[in-house]
C-alpha positions in Angstrom: -0.1 -0.2 0.0 1.4 3.5 -0.9 2.2 6.0 1.7 1.0 9.7 1.2 3.4 12.3 2.8 2.2 15.9 3.5 5.0 18.0 2.6 3.2 21.4 3.2 4.3 24.0 5.7 1.0 25.1 7.4 0.3 29.0 7.2 0.5 30.4 10.6 1.4 33.8 12.1 4.5 32.5 13.5 6.1 30.8 10.5 9.3 32.2 9.1 8.8 34.7 6.1 11.3 35.5 3.7 12.8 38.9 4.2 11.0 41.8 3.0 7.7 39.7 2.2 4.4 40.5 3.8 3.8 39.3 7.3 1.1 36.6 8.2 -2.3 37.2 9.8 -4.7 34.4 10.7 -7.8 35.9 12.1 -11.5 34.9 13.1 -13.6 37.3 11.1 -16.8 35.5 12.6 -17.2 33.2 15.4 -20.1 31.1 16.8 -18.8 31.7 20.4 -19.1 35.3 19.9 -22.8 35.2 18.4 -22.3 34.8 14.9 -24.2 31.9 12.9 -20.9 30.4 11.7 -17.3 30.6 12.0 -15.4 32.6 9.3 -11.7 32.9 9.4 -9.6 35.5 7.5 -6.1 35.0 6.0 -3.5 37.6 4.9 -0.2 36.7 3.5 2.2 37.0 0.6 1.8 34.5 -2.0 5.6 33.1 -1.3 4.7 32.2 2.2 5.2 28.5 3.4 5.2 25.8 0.7 4.6 27.6 -2.4 5.3 27.8 -6.2 7.1 30.4 -8.4 5.6 31.3 -11.7 7.6 32.8 -14.5 6.0 36.1 -14.1 7.8 36.2 -10.6 11.0 37.3 -12.2 10.0 37.8 -15.8 7.6 40.4 -16.6 4.8 39.5 -18.9 5.5 35.6 -18.9 3.2 33.0 -17.6 1.2 33.6 -14.4 0.5 31.0 -11.8 -3.0 30.5 -12.8 -2.0 29.3 -16.4 0.7 26.9 -15.0 0.7 23.5 -16.8 -0.9 21.0 -14.2 1.0 18.1 -15.9 4.2 19.7 -14.5 2.7 19.6 -10.9 1.8 15.8 -10.8 3.8 12.9 -11.5 6.9 10.9 -10.8 9.4 13.0 -8.9 12.8 12.1 -7.4 13.8 13.4 -3.9 17.6 13.9 -4.1 19.4 13.9 -0.6 22.0 16.5 -0.2 24.8 16.1 2.5 24.5 18.4 5.5 27.7 20.0 5.0 26.8 21.1 1.5 25.6 25.0 1.1 26.1 25.9 -2.4 24.4 22.9 -4.2 26.5 22.3 -7.2 25.8 20.1 -10.3 28.1 17.1 -8.5 25.2 16.6 -6.0 22.4 16.1 -8.6 23.2 12.6 -9.9 21.5 10.6 -12.6 18.4 12.2 -14.0 17.6 9.6 -16.6 13.8 9.3 -17.1 13.4 12.0 -14.3 11.3 15.2 -14.9 10.8 16.4 -11.4 13.4 17.0 -8.5 13.2 18.0 -4.8 16.4 18.5 -2.9 16.3 17.5 0.7 19.2 19.3 2.5 20.2 20.7 6.0 17.2 23.1 5.5 14.9 20.6 6.5 15.9 20.7 10.1 15.1 24.5 10.0 11.5 23.7 10.0 12.1 22.3 13.6 12.8 26.1 15.1 10.3 28.3 13.4 10.9 30.6 16.2 14.3 31.3 14.7 12.6 33.5 12.0 14.2 33.6 8.5 17.6 32.1 8.3 19.7 33.5 5.5 22.3 30.5 5.9 20.3 27.9 4.1 21.4 25.7 1.2 20.8 26.8 -2.3 21.3 26.0 -6.0 24.0 27.8 -7.8 23.3 28.8 -11.5 25.3 26.0 -12.9 23.0 23.5 -11.3 19.9 25.4 -12.5 21.3 25.2 -16.0 22.0 21.5 -15.7 18.4 20.8 -14.6 17.0 22.9 -17.6 19.3 21.0 -20.0 18.0 17.8 -18.7 14.7 18.5 -19.3 13.6 19.1 -15.6 10.0 20.6 -15.4 9.5 21.1 -11.7 12.5 21.7 -9.0 11.9 22.1 -5.4 13.9 22.7 -2.1 13.2 22.6 1.5 13.2 26.2 2.3 11.9 29.6 1.4 14.3 30.1 -1.6 15.8 28.1 -4.2 18.7 30.7 -4.6 21.3 32.3 -2.3 19.7 35.0 -0.1 20.5 38.4 -1.8 21.8 36.9 -5.3 22.4 40.0 -7.4 20.1 39.5 -10.6 18.7 36.1 -9.4 20.3 33.9 -11.9 19.0 30.8 -10.7 15.3 32.0 -10.7 15.7 33.5 -14.1 17.2 30.4 -15.7 14.8 28.1 -14.4 11.6 30.3 -14.7 12.9 31.6 -18.2 12.6 27.7 -19.1 9.1 27.6 -17.6 10.5 25.3 -15.0 8.1 25.2 -12.1 9.9 26.1 -8.7 8.6 24.6 -5.6 9.8 26.2 -2.5 9.4 25.9 1.4 8.8 22.1 1.2 8.8 20.3 4.4 10.9 17.0 3.8 11.9 16.0 7.4 9.7 12.8 7.1 10.8 12.0 3.7 13.7 9.7 2.4 15.3 10.3 -0.7 14.0 8.1 -3.5 11.3 8.2 -6.2 7.7 9.3 -5.5 4.6 10.7 -7.2 4.1 14.5 -6.3 0.8 16.2 -6.2 1.3 20.0 -6.2 -2.0 22.1 -5.9 -1.2 25.8 -5.9 -3.9 28.4 -5.2 -5.8 29.6 -8.3 -6.4 33.3 -8.2 -6.6 36.5 -10.7 -5.0 39.7 -10.1 -2.0 40.8 -8.5 1.2 40.0 -10.2 0.4 36.1 -10.7 3.9 35.4 -9.7 3.4 32.7 -7.2 0.8 30.8 -4.8 0.8 28.8 -1.6 0.6 25.1 -2.7 -0.6 22.0 -0.7 1.8 19.5 -1.8 1.9 15.7 -1.2 4.3 13.0 -2.0 3.1 9.4 -2.5 5.4 6.5 -2.5 5.4 4.2 -5.7 
């Protein structure tokens, strides 16, 4: 029997947020306990909060928006690649064999960061270098994810990793919670919120891995 892993970081007011992004507010708008006929909650947060996808329009003006992403890229066979804990700059040598693979997630030392959300946003996370991004594009990868809030080094000038991936319409999944997931092959089911308006640059995504 297959096993399902929820690799989504839940939206909450105490979750780490990428520096400079909107904060998270989760409020009760109506409450039965206060005399209303129903409970109604209200959420306010940036679309790059928690587990989320980046659409091409995040860094490429006029490119594909999140509501127009190809759903076939968001579901299917996916390889979780384990990266040694002493690796910060994830270079091509750590990717391994990609034959027959279209989607990859990198499990790094970042996964442990989810154990201490009270630390806030950390800038010392493991990230992809531009050469790795280009390698993934050259190998026909359609989705790439990582276990923290950015796939690229914090404050990277020009954002070459994002632009290389998004320029080739590779979906980026950031903020995955891979603590309970072992490296190997799975089926991914990634479901970003569909909305209209704003920049269409990304969306929180309820995301699962299923053993195959």
